[in-house]
PyMOL Python script that loads the backbone (N, CA, C, O; Angstrom):
from pymol import cmd

cmd.read_pdbstr("""\
ATOM      1  N   MET A   1       0.840  -1.177   0.000  1.00  0.00           N
ATOM      2  CA  MET A   1       0.000   0.000   0.000  1.00  0.00           C
ATOM      3  C   MET A   1       0.884   1.238   0.000  1.00  0.00           C
ATOM      4  O   MET A   1       1.996   1.213   0.528  1.00  0.00           O
ATOM      5  N   SER A   2       0.409   2.284  -0.572  1.00  0.00           N
ATOM      6  CA  SER A   2       1.149   3.537  -0.520  1.00  0.00           C
ATOM      7  C   SER A   2       0.179   4.683  -0.332  1.00  0.00           C
ATOM      8  O   SER A   2      -0.987   4.608  -0.720  1.00  0.00           O
ATOM      9  N   GLU A   3       0.680   5.731   0.264  1.00  0.00           N
ATOM     10  CA  GLU A   3      -0.109   6.927   0.487  1.00  0.00           C
ATOM     11  C   GLU A   3       0.524   8.040  -0.317  1.00  0.00           C
ATOM     12  O   GLU A   3       1.727   8.275  -0.207  1.00  0.00           O
ATOM     13  N   HIS A   4      -0.259   8.723  -1.120  1.00  0.00           N
ATOM     14  CA  HIS A   4       0.253   9.759  -2.008  1.00  0.00           C
ATOM     15  C   HIS A   4      -0.341  11.087  -1.549  1.00  0.00           C
ATOM     16  O   HIS A   4      -1.561  11.247  -1.521  1.00  0.00           O
ATOM     17  N   THR A   5       0.511  12.028  -1.194  1.00  0.00           N
ATOM     18  CA  THR A   5       0.021  13.339  -0.784  1.00  0.00           C
ATOM     19  C   THR A   5       0.779  14.419  -1.526  1.00  0.00           C
ATOM     20  O   THR A   5       1.950  14.257  -1.868  1.00  0.00           O
ATOM     21  N   GLU A   6       0.100  15.512  -1.766  1.00  0.00           N
ATOM     22  CA  GLU A   6       0.734  16.667  -2.385  1.00  0.00           C
ATOM     23  C   GLU A   6       0.842  17.758  -1.335  1.00  0.00           C
ATOM     24  O   GLU A   6      -0.086  17.959  -0.551  1.00  0.00           O
ATOM     25  N   THR A   7       1.946  18.454  -1.310  1.00  0.00           N
ATOM     26  CA  THR A   7       2.175  19.503  -0.339  1.00  0.00           C
ATOM     27  C   THR A   7       1.905  20.858  -0.975  1.00  0.00           C
ATOM     28  O   THR A   7       2.562  21.232  -1.946  1.00  0.00           O
ATOM     29  N   PRO A   8       0.926  21.608  -0.424  1.00  0.00           N
ATOM     30  CA  PRO A   8       0.701  22.956  -0.970  1.00  0.00           C
ATOM     31  C   PRO A   8       1.819  23.887  -0.510  1.00  0.00           C
ATOM     32  O   PRO A   8       2.174  23.887   0.669  1.00  0.00           O
ATOM     33  N   TRP A   9       2.367  24.664  -1.403  1.00  0.00           N
ATOM     34  CA  TRP A   9       3.470  25.567  -1.068  1.00  0.00           C
ATOM     35  C   TRP A   9       3.658  26.552  -2.191  1.00  0.00           C
ATOM     36  O   TRP A   9       3.108  26.382  -3.279  1.00  0.00           O
ATOM     37  N   ARG A  10       4.418  27.558  -1.935  1.00  0.00           N
ATOM     38  CA  ARG A  10       4.813  28.521  -2.964  1.00  0.00           C
ATOM     39  C   ARG A  10       6.250  28.929  -2.690  1.00  0.00           C
ATOM     40  O   ARG A  10       6.663  29.037  -1.535  1.00  0.00           O
ATOM     41  N   GLN A  11       7.007  29.154  -3.750  1.00  0.00           N
ATOM     42  CA  GLN A  11       8.345  29.712  -3.576  1.00  0.00           C
ATOM     43  C   GLN A  11       8.172  31.146  -3.098  1.00  0.00           C
ATOM     44  O   GLN A  11       7.141  31.759  -3.373  1.00  0.00           O
ATOM     45  N   PRO A  12       9.161  31.700  -2.386  1.00  0.00           N
ATOM     46  CA  PRO A  12       9.034  33.066  -1.903  1.00  0.00           C
ATOM     47  C   PRO A  12       8.645  34.070  -2.987  1.00  0.00           C
ATOM     48  O   PRO A  12       7.854  34.976  -2.724  1.00  0.00           O
ATOM     49  N   SER A  13       9.181  33.928  -4.190  1.00  0.00           N
ATOM     50  CA  SER A  13       8.868  34.884  -5.256  1.00  0.00           C
ATOM     51  C   SER A  13       7.479  34.669  -5.843  1.00  0.00           C
ATOM     52  O   SER A  13       6.999  35.504  -6.610  1.00  0.00           O
ATOM     53  N   GLN A  14       6.818  33.549  -5.490  1.00  0.00           N
ATOM     54  CA  GLN A  14       5.496  33.259  -6.029  1.00  0.00           C
ATOM     55  C   GLN A  14       4.393  33.432  -4.996  1.00  0.00           C
ATOM     56  O   GLN A  14       3.231  33.158  -5.298  1.00  0.00           O
ATOM     57  N   ALA A  15       4.714  33.873  -3.798  1.00  0.00           N
ATOM     58  CA  ALA A  15       3.720  33.954  -2.729  1.00  0.00           C
ATOM     59  C   ALA A  15       2.564  34.855  -3.150  1.00  0.00           C
ATOM     60  O   ALA A  15       2.763  35.959  -3.656  1.00  0.00           O
ATOM     61  N   ALA A  16       1.349  34.352  -2.925  1.00  0.00           N
ATOM     62  CA  ALA A  16       0.150  35.128  -3.229  1.00  0.00           C
ATOM     63  C   ALA A  16       0.006  36.235  -2.188  1.00  0.00           C
ATOM     64  O   ALA A  16       0.476  36.086  -1.060  1.00  0.00           O
ATOM     65  N   PRO A  17      -0.628  37.325  -2.547  1.00  0.00           N
ATOM     66  CA  PRO A  17      -0.827  38.409  -1.575  1.00  0.00           C
ATOM     67  C   PRO A  17      -1.546  37.885  -0.333  1.00  0.00           C
ATOM     68  O   PRO A  17      -2.550  37.181  -0.439  1.00  0.00           O
ATOM     69  N   GLY A  18      -1.026  38.231   0.838  1.00  0.00           N
ATOM     70  CA  GLY A  18      -1.641  37.803   2.088  1.00  0.00           C
ATOM     71  C   GLY A  18      -1.241  36.404   2.535  1.00  0.00           C
ATOM     72  O   GLY A  18      -1.652  35.970   3.611  1.00  0.00           O
ATOM     73  N   GLN A  19      -0.451  35.685   1.739  1.00  0.00           N
ATOM     74  CA  GLN A  19      -0.023  34.327   2.074  1.00  0.00           C
ATOM     75  C   GLN A  19       1.426  34.363   2.557  1.00  0.00           C
ATOM     76  O   GLN A  19       2.235  35.137   2.045  1.00  0.00           O
ATOM     77  N   PRO A  20       1.757  33.513   3.557  1.00  0.00           N
ATOM     78  CA  PRO A  20       3.150  33.483   4.019  1.00  0.00           C
ATOM     79  C   PRO A  20       4.069  32.877   2.971  1.00  0.00           C
ATOM     80  O   PRO A  20       3.662  32.008   2.201  1.00  0.00           O
ATOM     81  N   GLU A  21       5.317  33.346   2.950  1.00  0.00           N
ATOM     82  CA  GLU A  21       6.305  32.785   2.031  1.00  0.00           C
ATOM     83  C   GLU A  21       6.844  31.489   2.629  1.00  0.00           C
ATOM     84  O   GLU A  21       7.154  31.440   3.819  1.00  0.00           O
ATOM     85  N   ILE A  22       6.960  30.440   1.815  1.00  0.00           N
ATOM     86  CA  ILE A  22       7.442  29.144   2.269  1.00  0.00           C
ATOM     87  C   ILE A  22       8.616  28.742   1.402  1.00  0.00           C
ATOM     88  O   ILE A  22       8.520  28.765   0.175  1.00  0.00           O
ATOM     89  N   ASP A  23       9.722  28.374   2.025  1.00  0.00           N
ATOM     90  CA  ASP A  23      10.922  27.945   1.322  1.00  0.00           C
ATOM     91  C   ASP A  23      10.759  26.476   0.913  1.00  0.00           C
ATOM     92  O   ASP A  23      10.559  25.622   1.777  1.00  0.00           O
ATOM     93  N   TRP A  24      10.839  26.171  -0.368  1.00  0.00           N
ATOM     94  CA  TRP A  24      10.598  24.809  -0.840  1.00  0.00           C
ATOM     95  C   TRP A  24      11.607  23.811  -0.278  1.00  0.00           C
ATOM     96  O   TRP A  24      11.265  22.645  -0.080  1.00  0.00           O
ATOM     97  N   ILE A  25      12.828  24.238  -0.019  1.00  0.00           N
ATOM     98  CA  ILE A  25      13.819  23.323   0.556  1.00  0.00           C
ATOM     99  C   ILE A  25      13.397  22.892   1.958  1.00  0.00           C
ATOM    100  O   ILE A  25      13.560  21.730   2.329  1.00  0.00           O
ATOM    101  N   GLU A  26      12.859  23.821   2.731  1.00  0.00           N
ATOM    102  CA  GLU A  26      12.381  23.473   4.070  1.00  0.00           C
ATOM    103  C   GLU A  26      11.188  22.524   4.005  1.00  0.00           C
ATOM    104  O   GLU A  26      11.041  21.652   4.862  1.00  0.00           O
ATOM    105  N   VAL A  27      10.341  22.687   2.998  1.00  0.00           N
ATOM    106  CA  VAL A  27       9.209  21.767   2.814  1.00  0.00           C
ATOM    107  C   VAL A  27       9.735  20.360   2.540  1.00  0.00           C
ATOM    108  O   VAL A  27       9.251  19.395   3.131  1.00  0.00           O
ATOM    109  N   VAL A  28      10.715  20.234   1.655  1.00  0.00           N
ATOM    110  CA  VAL A  28      11.287  18.926   1.337  1.00  0.00           C
ATOM    111  C   VAL A  28      11.958  18.328   2.568  1.00  0.00           C
ATOM    112  O   VAL A  28      11.800  17.136   2.830  1.00  0.00           O
ATOM    113  N   ARG A  29      12.693  19.118   3.318  1.00  0.00           N
ATOM    114  CA  ARG A  29      13.344  18.617   4.537  1.00  0.00           C
ATOM    115  C   ARG A  29      12.323  18.083   5.541  1.00  0.00           C
ATOM    116  O   ARG A  29      12.506  17.002   6.101  1.00  0.00           O
ATOM    117  N   ALA A  30      11.266  18.831   5.764  1.00  0.00           N
ATOM    118  CA  ALA A  30      10.235  18.405   6.711  1.00  0.00           C
ATOM    119  C   ALA A  30       9.570  17.104   6.250  1.00  0.00           C
ATOM    120  O   ALA A  30       9.304  16.219   7.063  1.00  0.00           O
ATOM    121  N   GLN A  31       9.305  16.991   4.958  1.00  0.00           N
ATOM    122  CA  GLN A  31       8.700  15.769   4.423  1.00  0.00           C
ATOM    123  C   GLN A  31       9.646  14.582   4.586  1.00  0.00           C
ATOM    124  O   GLN A  31       9.210  13.486   4.937  1.00  0.00           O
ATOM    125  N   ALA A  32      10.938  14.792   4.333  1.00  0.00           N
ATOM    126  CA  ALA A  32      11.919  13.718   4.456  1.00  0.00           C
ATOM    127  C   ALA A  32      12.058  13.254   5.904  1.00  0.00           C
ATOM    128  O   ALA A  32      12.194  12.058   6.159  1.00  0.00           O
ATOM    129  N   ARG A  33      12.026  14.176   6.840  1.00  0.00           N
ATOM    130  CA  ARG A  33      12.159  13.824   8.258  1.00  0.00           C
ATOM    131  C   ARG A  33      11.020  12.927   8.726  1.00  0.00           C
ATOM    132  O   ARG A  33      11.228  12.046   9.561  1.00  0.00           O
ATOM    133  N   SER A  34       9.825  13.140   8.198  1.00  0.00           N
ATOM    134  CA  SER A  34       8.661  12.380   8.664  1.00  0.00           C
ATOM    135  C   SER A  34       8.371  11.146   7.806  1.00  0.00           C
ATOM    136  O   SER A  34       7.373  10.462   8.031  1.00  0.00           O
ATOM    137  N   LEU A  35       9.222  10.858   6.836  1.00  0.00           N
ATOM    138  CA  LEU A  35       9.007   9.739   5.916  1.00  0.00           C
ATOM    139  C   LEU A  35       9.881   8.558   6.310  1.00  0.00           C
ATOM    140  O   LEU A  35      11.101   8.689   6.406  1.00  0.00           O
ATOM    141  N   ARG A  36       9.251   7.393   6.541  1.00  0.00           N
ATOM    142  CA  ARG A  36      10.029   6.205   6.901  1.00  0.00           C
ATOM    143  C   ARG A  36      10.458   5.431   5.660  1.00  0.00           C
ATOM    144  O   ARG A  36      11.639   5.127   5.497  1.00  0.00           O
ATOM    145  N   PHE A  37       9.495   5.108   4.773  1.00  0.00           N
ATOM    146  CA  PHE A  37       9.774   4.438   3.502  1.00  0.00           C
ATOM    147  C   PHE A  37       9.013   5.195   2.422  1.00  0.00           C
ATOM    148  O   PHE A  37       7.826   5.473   2.591  1.00  0.00           O
ATOM    149  N   GLY A  38       9.664   5.530   1.327  1.00  0.00           N
ATOM    150  CA  GLY A  38       8.965   6.200   0.243  1.00  0.00           C
ATOM    151  C   GLY A  38       9.874   7.125  -0.537  1.00  0.00           C
ATOM    152  O   GLY A  38      11.094   6.963  -0.552  1.00  0.00           O
ATOM    153  N   SER A  39       9.253   8.099  -1.185  1.00  0.00           N
ATOM    154  CA  SER A  39      10.025   9.017  -2.009  1.00  0.00           C
ATOM    155  C   SER A  39       9.379  10.393  -2.028  1.00  0.00           C
ATOM    156  O   SER A  39       8.189  10.551  -1.753  1.00  0.00           O
ATOM    157  N   ILE A  40      10.196  11.380  -2.359  1.00  0.00           N
ATOM    158  CA  ILE A  40       9.734  12.748  -2.534  1.00  0.00           C
ATOM    159  C   ILE A  40      10.169  13.177  -3.929  1.00  0.00           C
ATOM    160  O   ILE A  40      11.349  13.095  -4.269  1.00  0.00           O
ATOM    161  N   HIS A  41       9.220  13.632  -4.732  1.00  0.00           N
ATOM    162  CA  HIS A  41       9.498  14.049  -6.104  1.00  0.00           C
ATOM    163  C   HIS A  41       9.369  15.568  -6.192  1.00  0.00           C
ATOM    164  O   HIS A  41       8.369  16.148  -5.771  1.00  0.00           O
ATOM    165  N   VAL A  42      10.389  16.188  -6.741  1.00  0.00           N
ATOM    166  CA  VAL A  42      10.379  17.637  -6.937  1.00  0.00           C
ATOM    167  C   VAL A  42      10.324  17.887  -8.441  1.00  0.00           C
ATOM    168  O   VAL A  42      11.183  17.413  -9.185  1.00  0.00           O
ATOM    169  N   THR A  43       9.313  18.633  -8.889  1.00  0.00           N
ATOM    170  CA  THR A  43       9.144  18.946 -10.307  1.00  0.00           C
ATOM    171  C   THR A  43       9.620  20.371 -10.564  1.00  0.00           C
ATOM    172  O   THR A  43       9.251  21.303  -9.850  1.00  0.00           O
ATOM    173  N   VAL A  44      10.453  20.522 -11.606  1.00  0.00           N
ATOM    174  CA  VAL A  44      11.026  21.824 -11.945  1.00  0.00           C
ATOM    175  C   VAL A  44      10.616  22.188 -13.373  1.00  0.00           C
ATOM    176  O   VAL A  44      10.732  21.365 -14.281  1.00  0.00           O
ATOM    177  N   HIS A  45      10.137  23.414 -13.572  1.00  0.00           N
ATOM    178  CA  HIS A  45       9.829  23.954 -14.901  1.00  0.00           C
ATOM    179  C   HIS A  45      10.591  25.257 -15.048  1.00  0.00           C
ATOM    180  O   HIS A  45      10.499  26.136 -14.191  1.00  0.00           O
ATOM    181  N   ASP A  46      11.334  25.382 -16.115  1.00  0.00           N
ATOM    182  CA  ASP A  46      12.091  26.611 -16.394  1.00  0.00           C
ATOM    183  C   ASP A  46      12.952  27.047 -15.208  1.00  0.00           C
ATOM    184  O   ASP A  46      13.038  28.235 -14.895  1.00  0.00           O
ATOM    185  N   GLY A  47      13.589  26.068 -14.549  1.00  0.00           N
ATOM    186  CA  GLY A  47      14.489  26.383 -13.452  1.00  0.00           C
ATOM    187  C   GLY A  47      13.817  26.716 -12.136  1.00  0.00           C
ATOM    188  O   GLY A  47      14.491  27.142 -11.198  1.00  0.00           O
ATOM    189  N   ARG A  48      12.501  26.533 -12.038  1.00  0.00           N
ATOM    190  CA  ARG A  48      11.757  26.850 -10.815  1.00  0.00           C
ATOM    191  C   ARG A  48      11.022  25.622 -10.321  1.00  0.00           C
ATOM    192  O   ARG A  48      10.435  24.880 -11.108  1.00  0.00           O
ATOM    193  N   VAL A  49      11.057  25.410  -9.019  1.00  0.00           N
ATOM    194  CA  VAL A  49      10.295  24.315  -8.418  1.00  0.00           C
ATOM    195  C   VAL A  49       8.825  24.685  -8.476  1.00  0.00           C
ATOM    196  O   VAL A  49       8.421  25.737  -7.980  1.00  0.00           O
ATOM    197  N   VAL A  50       8.016  23.807  -9.092  1.00  0.00           N
ATOM    198  CA  VAL A  50       6.592  24.093  -9.250  1.00  0.00           C
ATOM    199  C   VAL A  50       5.700  23.084  -8.549  1.00  0.00           C
ATOM    200  O   VAL A  50       4.500  23.317  -8.408  1.00  0.00           O
ATOM    201  N   HIS A  51       6.271  21.951  -8.101  1.00  0.00           N
ATOM    202  CA  HIS A  51       5.429  20.910  -7.530  1.00  0.00           C
ATOM    203  C   HIS A  51       6.273  19.990  -6.644  1.00  0.00           C
ATOM    204  O   HIS A  51       7.400  19.645  -6.998  1.00  0.00           O
ATOM    205  N   ILE A  52       5.729  19.599  -5.508  1.00  0.00           N
ATOM    206  CA  ILE A  52       6.380  18.630  -4.630  1.00  0.00           C
ATOM    207  C   ILE A  52       5.366  17.539  -4.321  1.00  0.00           C
ATOM    208  O   ILE A  52       4.248  17.821  -3.892  1.00  0.00           O
ATOM    209  N   GLU A  53       5.768  16.280  -4.543  1.00  0.00           N
ATOM    210  CA  GLU A  53       4.909  15.137  -4.245  1.00  0.00           C
ATOM    211  C   GLU A  53       5.616  14.216  -3.262  1.00  0.00           C
ATOM    212  O   GLU A  53       6.831  14.032  -3.336  1.00  0.00           O
ATOM    213  N   ARG A  54       4.861  13.646  -2.355  1.00  0.00           N
ATOM    214  CA  ARG A  54       5.399  12.691  -1.385  1.00  0.00           C
ATOM    215  C   ARG A  54       4.629  11.382  -1.544  1.00  0.00           C
ATOM    216  O   ARG A  54       3.398  11.369  -1.531  1.00  0.00           O
ATOM    217  N   ILE A  55       5.359  10.292  -1.692  1.00  0.00           N
ATOM    218  CA  ILE A  55       4.753   8.970  -1.780  1.00  0.00           C
ATOM    219  C   ILE A  55       5.296   8.143  -0.625  1.00  0.00           C
ATOM    220  O   ILE A  55       6.502   7.920  -0.525  1.00  0.00           O
ATOM    221  N   GLU A  56       4.405   7.691   0.243  1.00  0.00           N
ATOM    222  CA  GLU A  56       4.814   6.923   1.410  1.00  0.00           C
ATOM    223  C   GLU A  56       4.397   5.478   1.235  1.00  0.00           C
ATOM    224  O   GLU A  56       3.246   5.193   0.906  1.00  0.00           O
ATOM    225  N   LYS A  57       5.329   4.568   1.452  1.00  0.00           N
ATOM    226  CA  LYS A  57       5.061   3.146   1.347  1.00  0.00           C
ATOM    227  C   LYS A  57       4.894   2.578   2.749  1.00  0.00           C
ATOM    228  O   LYS A  57       5.626   2.943   3.668  1.00  0.00           O
ATOM    229  N   LEU A  58       3.935   1.692   2.903  1.00  0.00           N
ATOM    230  CA  LEU A  58       3.706   1.027   4.179  1.00  0.00           C
ATOM    231  C   LEU A  58       4.200  -0.404   4.070  1.00  0.00           C
ATOM    232  O   LEU A  58       3.714  -1.171   3.238  1.00  0.00           O
ATOM    233  N   ARG A  59       5.153  -0.762   4.897  1.00  0.00           N
ATOM    234  CA  ARG A  59       5.706  -2.119   4.883  1.00  0.00           C
ATOM    235  C   ARG A  59       4.858  -3.015   5.760  1.00  0.00           C
ATOM    236  O   ARG A  59       4.607  -2.700   6.923  1.00  0.00           O
ATOM    237  N   LEU A  60       4.414  -4.138   5.201  1.00  0.00           N
ATOM    238  CA  LEU A  60       3.628  -5.108   5.952  1.00  0.00           C
ATOM    239  C   LEU A  60       4.564  -6.184   6.497  1.00  0.00           C
ATOM    240  O   LEU A  60       5.538  -6.548   5.838  1.00  0.00           O
ATOM    241  N   PRO A  61       4.276  -6.696   7.696  1.00  0.00           N
ATOM    242  CA  PRO A  61       5.131  -7.758   8.246  1.00  0.00           C
ATOM    243  C   PRO A  61       5.031  -9.018   7.420  1.00  0.00           C
ATOM    244  O   PRO A  61       3.970  -9.345   6.889  1.00  0.00           O
ATOM    245  N   GLN A  62       6.152  -9.731   7.313  1.00  0.00           N
ATOM    246  CA  GLN A  62       6.151 -10.991   6.582  1.00  0.00           C
ATOM    247  C   GLN A  62       5.481 -12.062   7.423  1.00  0.00           C
ATOM    248  O   GLN A  62       5.612 -12.070   8.647  1.00  0.00           O
ATOM    249  N   THR A  63       4.765 -12.963   6.771  1.00  0.00           N
ATOM    250  CA  THR A  63       4.133 -14.064   7.491  1.00  0.00           C
ATOM    251  C   THR A  63       4.788 -15.375   7.055  1.00  0.00           C
ATOM    252  O   THR A  63       5.300 -15.482   5.941  1.00  0.00           O
ATOM    253  N   LEU A  64       4.766 -16.354   7.930  1.00  0.00           N
ATOM    254  CA  LEU A  64       5.375 -17.653   7.622  1.00  0.00           C
ATOM    255  C   LEU A  64       4.432 -18.553   6.860  1.00  0.00           C
ATOM    256  O   LEU A  64       4.879 -19.476   6.179  1.00  0.00           O
ATOM    257  N   SER A  65       3.128 -18.306   6.955  1.00  0.00           N
ATOM    258  CA  SER A  65       2.176 -19.172   6.263  1.00  0.00           C
ATOM    259  C   SER A  65       2.054 -18.770   4.797  1.00  0.00           C
ATOM    260  O   SER A  65       2.234 -17.605   4.443  1.00  0.00           O
ATOM    261  N   SER A  66       1.747 -19.752   3.951  1.00  0.00           N
ATOM    262  CA  SER A  66       1.547 -19.464   2.530  1.00  0.00           C
ATOM    263  C   SER A  66       0.066 -19.317   2.247  1.00  0.00           C
ATOM    264  O   SER A  66      -0.764 -19.732   3.055  1.00  0.00           O
ATOM    265  N   HIS A  67      -0.271 -18.738   1.121  1.00  0.00           N
ATOM    266  CA  HIS A  67      -1.678 -18.486   0.767  1.00  0.00           C
ATOM    267  C   HIS A  67      -2.338 -19.718   0.310  1.00  0.00           C
ATOM    268  O   HIS A  67      -3.522 -19.695  -0.028  1.00  0.00           O
TER     269      HIS A  67
END
""", "prot")
cmd.dss("prot")
cmd.show_as("cartoon", "prot")
cmd.util.cbc("prot")
cmd.orient("prot")
């Protein structure tokens, strides 16, 4: 099983009026710290980070019995 989440964020130069500026590197660091198994994908367009995706994998315990 895997859990797929998208992190809402904006680069400092893209912050909407009235919205706090968020550093994308800090977003990736925070996601990595809380991730046990999985991956973080960073999408770049024209040299700018435009999207961050986190995919978390859940490891199931192995069983000795067969199906």
